[in-house]
C-alpha positions in Angstrom: 9.5 -12.7 -7.5 12.4 -10.4 -8.4 10.6 -8.5 -10.3 7.5 -8.3 -8.0 9.9 -6.9 -5.1 12.2 -5.2 -7.4 8.6 -3.1 -8.0 7.4 -2.6 -4.3 11.4 -1.7 -3.2 11.4 1.4 -5.9 8.1 2.9 -2.7 7.8 3.5 1.0 5.4 2.7 2.4 5.2 4.9 5.6 2.2 5.5 8.3 0.5 9.3 8.9 -0.5 11.0 12.4 -4.1 9.1 11.9 -4.7 6.3 12.9 -4.8 2.7 10.3 -4.0 5.3 7.5 -0.6 4.7 5.2 0.7 6.1 2.9 2.5 5.1 -0.3 5.5 6.9 -1.8 7.6 7.0 -4.4 11.1 7.3 -4.3 10.4 10.9 -5.5 8.3 11.3 -1.7 5.0 12.0 -3.8 2.0 10.1 -2.3 1.1 8.0 -4.8 -2.1 6.0 -2.6 -3.1 6.3 0.4 -4.1 2.4 2.4 -6.7 2.4 5.4 -5.6 -1.0 7.6 -8.8 -0.8 8.5 -10.9 -1.2 5.3 -8.0 -2.8 3.2 -9.0 -0.5 1.1 -6.4 1.4 -1.3 -7.4 5.1 -3.0 -4.6 6.3 -5.4 -4.2 9.5 -5.7 -1.3 9.1 -8.8 -2.3 7.2 -12.2 0.4 3.7 -12.3 1.3 1.1 -14.4 -1.2 -1.8 -13.9 0.4 -4.9 -13.0 2.9 -3.1 -10.3 -0.3 -1.4 -8.7 -2.0 -4.7 -8.6 1.8 -6.1 -6.7 2.3 -2.9 -4.1 -1.7 -3.5 -2.7 -1.2 -7.7 -2.6 2.0 -6.4 -0.3 -0.1 -3.7 1.4 -2.7 -6.2 2.4 0.5 -8.7 3.0 2.5 -6.5 5.4 -0.4 -5.0 7.3 -3.8 -7.0 6.9 -7.4 -5.5 7.1 -8.4 -4.8 11.3 -11.6 -5.4 10.2 -10.5 -8.8 8.5 -8.0 -9.6 11.9 -11.5 -9.2 14.3 -13.6 -11.5 11.5 -10.9 -14.3 11.6 
């Protein structure tokens, strides 16, 4: 569990001016991915190691659940 937290801790998650869009930034403030709260889809802009990518995607879904999923539940 600590490894997962450490992988996610190296990133920042920032809401954009566009409603429902969250940027995933690395330590150097480069945009690595964009996550849509509306659809729950993560669009990767840069290469990230697969296990780390999965952890970040899981974290995003837990902390910013997709609105479509909320509406249907």
